[in-house]
A tleap script that builds the chain and sets N, CA, C and O, in Angstrom:
source leaprc.protein.ff14SB
mol = sequence {
  NMET THR THR LEU LYS SER LEU VAL VAL LYS
  TYR TYR ASN MET LYS ASP ASN VAL ASN PRO
  SER HIE TYR ARG GLN GLY GLY VAL GLU CYS
  ILE ASP ALA LEU GLU ALA ALA THR VAL ASN
  LYS LYS GLY LEU ASP ALA ILE CYS THR ALA
  ASN ILE ILE LYS TYR LEU TRP ARG CYS GLU
  ASP LYS GLY GLY LEU GLU ASP LEU LYS LYS
  ALA GLN TRP TYR LEU SER LYS MET ILE ASN
  HIE ASN SER PRO LYS GLU GLU PHE VAL HIE
  PRO SER ALA ALA LYS SER VAL ASP GLU GLN
  LYS VAL THR SER PHE THR GLN HIE GLU SER
  TRP SER GLU CLEU
}
set mol.1.N position { 129.715 130.748 71.774 }
set mol.1.CA position { 130.039 131.119 73.141 }
set mol.1.C position { 128.800 130.775 74.041 }
set mol.1.O position { 127.655 131.088 73.715 }
set mol.2.N position { 129.108 130.115 75.184 }
set mol.2.CA position { 128.045 129.768 76.054 }
set mol.2.C position { 127.780 130.907 76.986 }
set mol.2.O position { 128.710 131.522 77.508 }
set mol.3.N position { 126.531 131.196 77.202 }
set mol.3.CA position { 126.073 132.378 78.096 }
set mol.3.C position { 125.514 131.810 79.286 }
set mol.3.O position { 125.206 130.619 79.297 }
set mol.4.N position { 125.353 132.537 80.283 }
set mol.4.CA position { 124.778 132.182 81.562 }
set mol.4.C position { 123.344 131.788 81.328 }
set mol.4.O position { 122.850 130.820 81.906 }
set mol.5.N position { 122.666 132.556 80.461 }
set mol.5.CA position { 121.249 132.223 80.231 }
set mol.5.C position { 121.115 130.804 79.591 }
set mol.5.O position { 120.197 130.084 79.985 }
set mol.6.N position { 121.931 130.382 78.677 }
set mol.6.CA position { 121.831 129.057 78.064 }
set mol.6.C position { 122.198 128.083 79.007 }
set mol.6.O position { 121.672 126.978 78.877 }
set mol.7.N position { 123.072 128.277 80.025 }
set mol.7.CA position { 123.405 127.275 80.872 }
set mol.7.C position { 122.233 127.047 81.844 }
set mol.7.O position { 121.959 125.903 82.207 }
set mol.8.N position { 121.511 128.157 82.286 }
set mol.8.CA position { 120.416 128.120 83.050 }
set mol.8.C position { 119.306 127.244 82.466 }
set mol.8.O position { 118.794 126.311 83.085 }
set mol.9.N position { 118.978 127.613 81.236 }
set mol.9.CA position { 117.970 126.870 80.299 }
set mol.9.C position { 118.335 125.443 80.200 }
set mol.9.O position { 117.484 124.560 80.305 }
set mol.10.N position { 119.575 125.206 80.001 }
set mol.10.CA position { 119.993 123.664 79.780 }
set mol.10.C position { 119.711 123.034 81.097 }
set mol.10.O position { 119.052 121.995 81.126 }
set mol.11.N position { 120.206 123.640 82.310 }
set mol.11.CA position { 120.031 123.002 83.569 }
set mol.11.C position { 118.543 122.680 83.878 }
set mol.11.O position { 118.246 121.574 84.331 }
set mol.12.N position { 117.608 123.630 83.638 }
set mol.12.CA position { 116.208 123.426 84.032 }
set mol.12.C position { 115.588 122.420 83.019 }
set mol.12.O position { 114.570 121.814 83.355 }
set mol.13.N position { 116.085 122.233 81.931 }
set mol.13.CA position { 115.590 121.295 80.914 }
set mol.13.C position { 116.174 119.854 81.077 }
set mol.13.O position { 115.730 118.925 80.403 }
set mol.14.N position { 117.135 119.697 81.948 }
set mol.14.CA position { 117.738 118.440 82.172 }
set mol.14.C position { 116.735 117.518 82.863 }
set mol.14.O position { 115.904 117.971 83.650 }
set mol.15.N position { 116.821 116.218 82.561 }
set mol.15.CA position { 115.989 115.232 83.236 }
set mol.15.C position { 116.624 115.091 84.651 }
set mol.15.O position { 117.838 114.954 84.803 }
set mol.16.N position { 115.726 115.134 85.681 }
set mol.16.CA position { 116.196 114.892 86.963 }
set mol.16.C position { 116.089 113.446 87.314 }
set mol.16.O position { 115.009 112.919 87.583 }
set mol.17.N position { 117.316 112.767 87.307 }
set mol.17.CA position { 117.277 111.233 87.607 }
set mol.17.C position { 117.135 110.999 89.080 }
set mol.17.O position { 116.664 109.927 89.461 }
set mol.18.N position { 117.484 111.865 89.893 }
set mol.18.CA position { 117.593 111.758 91.419 }
set mol.18.C position { 116.105 112.079 91.929 }
set mol.18.O position { 115.643 111.347 92.804 }
set mol.19.N position { 115.394 113.052 91.466 }
set mol.19.CA position { 114.092 113.349 91.898 }
set mol.19.C position { 113.218 113.523 90.718 }
set mol.19.O position { 112.819 114.644 90.403 }
set mol.20.N position { 112.887 112.401 90.014 }
set mol.20.CA position { 112.042 112.576 88.846 }
set mol.20.C position { 110.595 112.977 89.117 }
set mol.20.O position { 110.057 112.735 90.197 }
set mol.21.N position { 110.014 113.563 88.166 }
set mol.21.CA position { 108.649 114.295 88.367 }
set mol.21.C position { 107.550 113.306 88.908 }
set mol.21.O position { 106.611 113.695 89.603 }
set mol.22.N position { 107.750 111.940 88.519 }
set mol.22.CA position { 106.719 111.046 89.133 }
set mol.22.C position { 106.807 110.761 90.601 }
set mol.22.O position { 106.023 109.972 91.128 }
set mol.23.N position { 107.712 111.364 91.251 }
set mol.23.CA position { 107.855 111.286 92.650 }
set mol.23.C position { 107.490 112.599 93.401 }
set mol.23.O position { 107.688 112.724 94.609 }
set mol.24.N position { 106.965 113.538 92.646 }
set mol.24.CA position { 106.400 114.763 93.098 }
set mol.24.C position { 104.870 114.840 92.760 }
set mol.24.O position { 104.487 114.739 91.595 }
set mol.25.N position { 104.086 115.005 93.713 }
set mol.25.CA position { 102.640 115.098 93.530 }
set mol.25.C position { 102.035 116.135 94.474 }
set mol.25.O position { 102.175 116.068 95.696 }
set mol.26.N position { 101.356 117.096 93.847 }
set mol.26.CA position { 100.683 118.161 94.614 }
set mol.26.C position { 101.650 119.019 95.467 }
set mol.26.O position { 101.279 119.499 96.539 }
set mol.27.N position { 102.876 119.199 94.981 }
set mol.27.CA position { 103.908 119.800 95.817 }
set mol.27.C position { 104.523 119.023 96.877 }
set mol.27.O position { 105.287 119.581 97.665 }
set mol.28.N position { 104.267 117.811 96.968 }
set mol.28.CA position { 104.863 116.930 97.972 }
set mol.28.C position { 105.796 115.853 97.377 }
set mol.28.O position { 105.446 115.124 96.449 }
set mol.29.N position { 106.923 115.804 97.930 }
set mol.29.CA position { 107.917 114.664 97.531 }
set mol.29.C position { 107.472 113.380 98.148 }
set mol.29.O position { 107.141 113.298 99.330 }
set mol.30.N position { 107.473 112.376 97.308 }
set mol.30.CA position { 107.080 111.071 97.775 }
set mol.30.C position { 107.873 110.581 98.954 }
set mol.30.O position { 107.291 109.903 99.801 }
set mol.31.N position { 109.154 110.864 99.083 }
set mol.31.CA position { 109.975 110.464 100.235 }
set mol.31.C position { 109.482 111.047 101.544 }
set mol.31.O position { 109.529 110.409 102.595 }
set mol.32.N position { 108.998 112.305 101.443 }
set mol.32.CA position { 108.449 112.964 102.668 }
set mol.32.C position { 107.181 112.382 103.101 }
set mol.32.O position { 106.917 112.340 104.303 }
set mol.33.N position { 106.346 111.915 102.189 }
set mol.33.CA position { 105.086 111.209 102.530 }
set mol.33.C position { 105.362 109.919 103.104 }
set mol.33.O position { 104.713 109.524 104.073 }
set mol.34.N position { 106.376 109.157 102.523 }
set mol.34.CA position { 106.770 107.830 103.037 }
set mol.34.C position { 107.298 107.931 104.436 }
set mol.34.O position { 107.050 107.089 105.299 }
set mol.35.N position { 108.094 109.079 104.639 }
set mol.35.CA position { 108.606 109.205 106.041 }
set mol.35.C position { 107.479 109.275 107.054 }
set mol.35.O position { 107.506 108.588 108.075 }
set mol.36.N position { 106.446 110.147 106.755 }
set mol.36.CA position { 105.365 110.469 107.586 }
set mol.36.C position { 104.581 109.130 107.743 }
set mol.36.O position { 104.173 108.826 108.864 }
set mol.37.N position { 104.372 108.390 106.775 }
set mol.37.CA position { 103.455 107.245 106.788 }
set mol.37.C position { 104.071 106.078 107.610 }
set mol.37.O position { 103.355 105.231 108.144 }
set mol.38.N position { 105.406 106.067 107.691 }
set mol.38.CA position { 106.101 104.870 108.321 }
set mol.38.C position { 106.608 105.295 109.809 }
set mol.38.O position { 107.090 104.437 110.549 }
set mol.39.N position { 106.494 106.510 110.174 }
set mol.39.CA position { 107.194 106.979 111.391 }
set mol.39.C position { 106.930 106.099 112.690 }
set mol.39.O position { 107.777 106.115 113.583 }
set mol.40.N position { 105.819 105.357 112.817 }
set mol.40.CA position { 105.489 104.534 113.859 }
set mol.40.C position { 105.483 103.021 113.534 }
set mol.40.O position { 105.051 102.196 114.338 }
set mol.41.N position { 105.993 102.687 112.294 }
set mol.41.CA position { 106.017 101.320 111.801 }
set mol.41.C position { 107.454 100.769 112.037 }
set mol.41.O position { 108.394 101.545 112.205 }
set mol.42.N position { 107.603 99.470 112.047 }
set mol.42.CA position { 108.943 98.908 112.220 }
set mol.42.C position { 108.954 97.725 111.155 }
set mol.42.O position { 107.932 97.191 110.723 }
set mol.43.N position { 110.252 97.393 110.795 }
set mol.43.CA position { 110.516 96.138 110.089 }
set mol.43.C position { 109.732 96.045 108.795 }
set mol.43.O position { 109.583 97.004 108.038 }
set mol.44.N position { 109.233 94.814 108.584 }
set mol.44.CA position { 108.478 94.497 107.296 }
set mol.44.C position { 107.297 95.450 107.209 }
set mol.44.O position { 107.096 95.975 106.113 }
set mol.45.N position { 106.531 95.726 108.174 }
set mol.45.CA position { 105.405 96.716 108.070 }
set mol.45.C position { 105.789 98.042 107.503 }
set mol.45.O position { 105.033 98.605 106.713 }
set mol.46.N position { 106.895 98.555 107.856 }
set mol.46.CA position { 107.399 99.837 107.329 }
set mol.46.C position { 107.759 99.701 105.893 }
set mol.46.O position { 107.399 100.530 105.057 }
set mol.47.N position { 108.509 98.597 105.594 }
set mol.47.CA position { 108.999 98.427 104.239 }
set mol.47.C position { 107.729 98.276 103.288 }
set mol.47.O position { 107.656 98.936 102.252 }
set mol.48.N position { 106.787 97.433 103.654 }
set mol.48.CA position { 105.608 97.187 102.833 }
set mol.48.C position { 104.828 98.429 102.519 }
set mol.48.O position { 104.495 98.759 101.381 }
set mol.49.N position { 104.525 99.189 103.784 }
set mol.49.CA position { 103.810 100.321 103.646 }
set mol.49.C position { 104.501 101.397 102.805 }
set mol.49.O position { 103.789 102.081 102.069 }
set mol.50.N position { 105.659 101.583 102.839 }
set mol.50.CA position { 106.438 102.481 101.985 }
set mol.50.C position { 106.343 102.125 100.549 }
set mol.50.O position { 106.093 103.003 99.723 }
set mol.51.N position { 106.533 100.853 100.193 }
set mol.51.CA position { 106.445 100.296 98.856 }
set mol.51.C position { 105.025 100.441 98.264 }
set mol.51.O position { 104.824 100.793 97.102 }
set mol.52.N position { 104.140 100.168 99.077 }
set mol.52.CA position { 102.699 100.343 98.476 }
set mol.52.C position { 102.392 101.679 98.325 }
set mol.52.O position { 101.788 101.987 97.297 }
set mol.53.N position { 102.697 102.615 99.189 }
set mol.53.CA position { 102.499 104.138 98.758 }
set mol.53.C position { 103.329 104.499 97.596 }
set mol.53.O position { 102.801 105.173 96.712 }
set mol.54.N position { 104.575 104.132 97.482 }
set mol.54.CA position { 105.417 104.493 96.324 }
set mol.54.C position { 104.884 104.082 95.050 }
set mol.54.O position { 104.862 104.863 94.099 }
set mol.55.N position { 104.396 102.742 94.965 }
set mol.55.CA position { 103.859 102.328 93.706 }
set mol.55.C position { 102.502 102.945 93.396 }
set mol.55.O position { 102.259 103.179 92.212 }
set mol.56.N position { 101.672 103.210 94.237 }
set mol.56.CA position { 100.423 103.902 94.032 }
set mol.56.C position { 100.638 105.374 93.664 }
set mol.56.O position { 99.929 105.938 92.831 }
set mol.57.N position { 101.647 105.978 94.318 }
set mol.57.CA position { 102.103 107.376 94.040 }
set mol.57.C position { 102.316 107.612 92.555 }
set mol.57.O position { 101.818 108.550 91.932 }
set mol.58.N position { 103.158 106.606 92.012 }
set mol.58.CA position { 103.748 106.856 90.690 }
set mol.58.C position { 103.073 106.126 89.602 }
set mol.58.O position { 103.482 106.214 88.444 }
set mol.59.N position { 102.028 105.390 89.937 }
set mol.59.CA position { 101.438 104.509 88.818 }
set mol.59.C position { 100.951 105.270 87.617 }
set mol.59.O position { 101.192 104.798 86.506 }
set mol.60.N position { 100.325 106.343 87.721 }
set mol.60.CA position { 99.660 107.031 86.640 }
set mol.60.C position { 100.990 107.612 85.690 }
set mol.60.O position { 100.849 107.671 84.469 }
set mol.61.N position { 102.157 107.991 86.276 }
set mol.61.CA position { 103.116 108.616 85.543 }
set mol.61.C position { 104.201 107.662 85.094 }
set mol.61.O position { 104.954 107.999 84.180 }
set mol.62.N position { 104.315 106.521 85.675 }
set mol.62.CA position { 105.386 105.612 85.458 }
set mol.62.C position { 105.026 104.254 85.001 }
set mol.62.O position { 105.118 103.956 83.810 }
set mol.63.N position { 104.614 103.405 85.912 }
set mol.63.CA position { 104.368 101.903 85.627 }
set mol.63.C position { 103.065 101.474 85.434 }
set mol.63.O position { 102.915 100.296 85.109 }
set mol.64.N position { 101.962 102.275 85.582 }
set mol.64.CA position { 100.652 101.957 85.338 }
set mol.64.C position { 100.188 100.711 85.947 }
set mol.64.O position { 100.320 100.592 87.165 }
set mol.65.N position { 99.648 99.740 85.246 }
set mol.65.CA position { 99.103 98.524 85.792 }
set mol.65.C position { 100.242 97.779 86.568 }
set mol.65.O position { 100.000 97.310 87.680 }
set mol.66.N position { 101.356 97.678 86.055 }
set mol.66.CA position { 102.457 97.053 86.742 }
set mol.66.C position { 102.752 97.547 88.023 }
set mol.66.O position { 103.030 96.748 88.917 }
set mol.67.N position { 102.729 98.803 88.239 }
set mol.67.CA position { 102.882 99.379 89.633 }
set mol.67.C position { 101.751 99.048 90.527 }
set mol.67.O position { 101.958 98.842 91.723 }
set mol.68.N position { 100.618 98.987 90.035 }
set mol.68.CA position { 99.440 98.546 90.809 }
set mol.68.C position { 99.482 97.138 91.297 }
set mol.68.O position { 99.010 96.793 92.379 }
set mol.69.N position { 100.076 96.333 90.441 }
set mol.69.CA position { 100.261 95.026 90.848 }
set mol.69.C position { 101.425 94.725 91.862 }
set mol.69.O position { 101.439 93.766 92.632 }
set mol.70.N position { 102.416 95.703 91.745 }
set mol.70.CA position { 103.485 95.618 92.717 }
set mol.70.C position { 102.874 96.091 94.032 }
set mol.70.O position { 103.064 95.428 95.051 }
set mol.71.N position { 102.186 97.149 94.053 }
set mol.71.CA position { 101.515 97.570 95.411 }
set mol.71.C position { 100.782 96.566 95.988 }
set mol.71.O position { 100.903 96.331 97.190 }
set mol.72.N position { 99.906 95.834 95.161 }
set mol.72.CA position { 99.089 94.640 95.611 }
set mol.72.C position { 99.921 93.514 96.196 }
set mol.72.O position { 99.531 92.839 97.150 }
set mol.73.N position { 101.169 93.327 95.538 }
set mol.73.CA position { 101.957 92.171 96.081 }
set mol.73.C position { 102.376 92.631 97.447 }
set mol.73.O position { 102.266 91.829 98.374 }
set mol.74.N position { 102.837 93.812 97.667 }
set mol.74.CA position { 103.321 94.288 98.930 }
set mol.74.C position { 102.217 94.347 100.035 }
set mol.74.O position { 102.472 94.117 101.217 }
set mol.75.N position { 101.026 94.655 99.592 }
set mol.75.CA position { 99.811 94.558 100.573 }
set mol.75.C position { 99.496 93.083 100.904 }
set mol.75.O position { 99.131 92.794 102.044 }
set mol.76.N position { 99.622 92.160 99.966 }
set mol.76.CA position { 99.423 90.756 100.326 }
set mol.76.C position { 100.597 90.239 101.352 }
set mol.76.O position { 100.409 89.494 102.314 }
set mol.77.N position { 101.692 90.729 100.986 }
set mol.77.CA position { 102.843 90.308 101.925 }
set mol.77.C position { 102.577 90.809 103.328 }
set mol.77.O position { 102.695 90.044 104.286 }
set mol.78.N position { 102.211 92.109 103.476 }
set mol.78.CA position { 101.883 92.636 104.752 }
set mol.78.C position { 100.723 91.944 105.435 }
set mol.78.O position { 100.787 91.619 106.621 }
set mol.79.N position { 99.676 91.724 104.684 }
set mol.79.CA position { 98.559 90.959 105.284 }
set mol.79.C position { 99.007 89.641 105.860 }
set mol.79.O position { 98.748 89.299 107.014 }
set mol.80.N position { 99.773 88.834 104.897 }
set mol.80.CA position { 100.192 87.518 105.364 }
set mol.80.C position { 101.125 87.636 106.551 }
set mol.80.O position { 101.075 86.767 107.421 }
set mol.81.N position { 101.944 88.614 106.647 }
set mol.81.CA position { 102.870 88.821 107.752 }
set mol.81.C position { 102.180 89.065 109.105 }
set mol.81.O position { 102.649 88.622 110.153 }
set mol.82.N position { 101.024 89.801 109.040 }
set mol.82.CA position { 100.303 90.219 110.171 }
set mol.82.C position { 99.065 89.239 110.518 }
set mol.82.O position { 98.335 89.472 111.481 }
set mol.83.N position { 98.896 88.226 109.744 }
set mol.83.CA position { 97.835 87.199 109.995 }
set mol.83.C position { 98.429 86.221 111.030 }
set mol.83.O position { 99.595 85.827 111.012 }
set mol.84.N position { 97.448 85.860 111.976 }
set mol.84.CA position { 97.810 84.883 112.912 }
set mol.84.C position { 98.309 83.571 112.365 }
set mol.84.O position { 97.749 83.012 111.422 }
set mol.85.N position { 99.315 83.117 112.941 }
set mol.85.CA position { 99.921 81.878 112.427 }
set mol.85.C position { 99.352 80.659 113.245 }
set mol.85.O position { 99.167 80.757 114.458 }
set mol.86.N position { 99.084 79.520 112.552 }
set mol.86.CA position { 98.714 78.400 113.408 }
set mol.86.C position { 99.804 77.730 114.055 }
set mol.86.O position { 100.820 77.439 113.424 }
set mol.87.N position { 99.647 77.440 115.395 }
set mol.87.CA position { 100.532 76.704 116.193 }
set mol.87.C position { 100.870 75.381 115.808 }
set mol.87.O position { 99.964 74.551 115.733 }
set mol.88.N position { 102.149 75.034 115.529 }
set mol.88.CA position { 102.460 73.616 115.089 }
set mol.88.C position { 102.339 72.746 116.392 }
set mol.88.O position { 102.872 73.047 117.460 }
set mol.89.N position { 101.618 71.696 116.184 }
set mol.89.CA position { 101.532 70.686 117.333 }
set mol.89.C position { 102.178 69.359 116.689 }
set mol.89.O position { 101.742 68.940 115.617 }
set mol.90.N position { 103.137 68.761 117.309 }
set mol.90.CA position { 103.746 67.578 116.757 }
set mol.90.C position { 102.713 66.488 116.888 }
set mol.90.O position { 101.988 66.415 117.880 }
set mol.91.N position { 102.651 65.641 115.880 }
set mol.91.CA position { 101.580 64.608 115.889 }
set mol.91.C position { 101.590 63.653 117.001 }
set mol.91.O position { 100.557 63.059 117.308 }
set mol.92.N position { 102.811 63.452 117.690 }
set mol.92.CA position { 102.768 62.535 118.833 }
set mol.92.C position { 102.245 63.197 120.028 }
set mol.92.O position { 101.876 62.533 120.997 }
set mol.93.N position { 102.191 64.563 120.005 }
set mol.93.CA position { 101.749 65.212 121.120 }
set mol.93.C position { 100.166 65.551 121.096 }
set mol.93.O position { 99.512 65.869 122.089 }
set mol.94.N position { 99.723 65.436 119.907 }
set mol.94.CA position { 98.285 65.802 119.740 }
set mol.94.C position { 97.377 64.649 120.348 }
set mol.94.O position { 97.651 63.468 120.134 }
set mol.95.N position { 96.398 64.994 121.033 }
set mol.95.CA position { 95.418 64.024 121.634 }
set mol.95.C position { 94.244 63.786 120.633 }
set mol.95.O position { 93.877 64.698 119.893 }
set mol.96.N position { 93.714 62.671 120.616 }
set mol.96.CA position { 92.553 62.336 119.792 }
set mol.96.C position { 91.400 63.057 120.376 }
set mol.96.O position { 91.427 63.448 121.543 }
set mol.97.N position { 90.387 63.241 119.591 }
set mol.97.CA position { 89.104 63.863 119.968 }
set mol.97.C position { 88.529 63.046 121.240 }
set mol.97.O position { 88.050 63.687 122.175 }
set mol.98.N position { 88.569 61.755 121.275 }
set mol.98.CA position { 88.081 60.943 122.330 }
set mol.98.C position { 88.849 61.140 123.684 }
set mol.98.O position { 88.292 61.190 124.780 }
set mol.99.N position { 90.296 61.252 123.452 }
set mol.99.CA position { 91.019 61.464 124.594 }
set mol.99.C position { 90.791 62.853 125.302 }
set mol.99.O position { 90.881 63.005 126.521 }
set mol.100.N position { 90.481 63.867 124.387 }
set mol.100.CA position { 90.189 65.225 124.924 }
set mol.100.C position { 88.831 65.182 125.706 }
set mol.100.O position { 88.704 65.757 126.788 }
set mol.101.N position { 87.853 64.495 125.127 }
set mol.101.CA position { 86.547 64.272 125.890 }
set mol.101.C position { 86.632 63.682 127.295 }
set mol.101.O position { 85.978 64.136 128.234 }
set mol.102.N position { 87.498 62.614 127.397 }
set mol.102.CA position { 87.665 61.900 128.631 }
set mol.102.C position { 88.431 62.860 129.575 }
set mol.102.O position { 88.027 63.002 130.729 }
set mol.103.N position { 89.510 63.517 129.131 }
set mol.103.CA position { 90.173 64.433 129.949 }
set mol.103.C position { 89.278 65.569 130.511 }
set mol.103.O position { 89.302 65.939 131.685 }
set mol.104.N position { 88.545 66.042 129.608 }
set mol.104.CA position { 87.527 67.199 130.032 }
set mol.104.C position { 86.601 66.665 131.051 }
set mol.104.O position { 86.391 67.316 132.074 }
set mol.105.N position { 85.959 65.378 130.817 }
set mol.105.CA position { 84.974 64.808 131.847 }
set mol.105.C position { 85.662 64.606 133.164 }
set mol.105.O position { 85.108 65.040 134.175 }
set mol.106.N position { 86.782 64.007 133.249 }
set mol.106.CA position { 87.427 63.666 134.441 }
set mol.106.C position { 87.799 64.881 135.311 }
set mol.106.O position { 87.889 64.810 136.537 }
set mol.107.N position { 88.016 66.040 134.570 }
set mol.107.CA position { 88.318 67.263 135.431 }
set mol.107.C position { 87.087 67.830 136.130 }
set mol.107.O position { 87.281 68.754 136.920 }
set mol.108.N position { 85.966 67.433 135.955 }
set mol.108.CA position { 84.746 67.988 136.499 }
set mol.108.C position { 84.257 66.791 137.534 }
set mol.108.O position { 84.369 65.584 137.320 }
set mol.109.N position { 83.700 67.404 138.686 }
set mol.109.CA position { 83.155 66.391 139.687 }
set mol.109.C position { 81.857 65.753 139.355 }
set mol.109.O position { 81.545 64.628 139.744 }
set mol.110.N position { 81.080 66.554 138.588 }
set mol.110.CA position { 79.705 65.941 138.349 }
set mol.110.C position { 79.358 66.350 136.913 }
set mol.110.O position { 80.002 67.199 136.297 }
set mol.111.N position { 78.269 65.675 136.402 }
set mol.111.CA position { 77.831 65.757 134.992 }
set mol.111.C position { 77.309 67.215 134.832 }
set mol.111.O position { 77.491 67.839 133.786 }
set mol.112.N position { 76.693 67.706 135.840 }
set mol.112.CA position { 76.119 69.083 135.781 }
set mol.112.C position { 77.129 70.169 135.536 }
set mol.112.O position { 76.742 71.247 135.084 }
set mol.113.N position { 78.402 69.956 135.804 }
set mol.113.CA position { 79.410 70.978 135.479 }
set mol.113.C position { 79.822 71.076 133.971 }
set mol.113.O position { 80.473 72.022 133.529 }
set mol.114.N position { 79.403 70.059 133.252 }
set mol.114.CA position { 79.818 70.019 131.880 }
set mol.114.C position { 79.024 70.857 131.103 }
set mol.114.O position { 79.230 70.956 129.893 }
savepdb mol mol.pdb
quit
């Protein structure tokens, strides 16, 4: 016969697949920390920030070095996304160095302004 006590013990001993222990640290749920960390971020920055924190958060309890590498991948992605992009100049529109010097000189009235 199943008793209430045996059901309670069974319930508390079940593996929690929705909220596994590796997403709880110091009494804080990872999802709550992610929400706070990304509240003012948008788009790819929010996604990368959340994933970096998630993988660092769980690395000791779940993925170890693999999780650290995943966090590093997202950090690199975020750095690349936020790095200044070089402006494309079509080769036919680019002036040679000599043409730039001539244009620069002709815009000034005298040698002393250069």
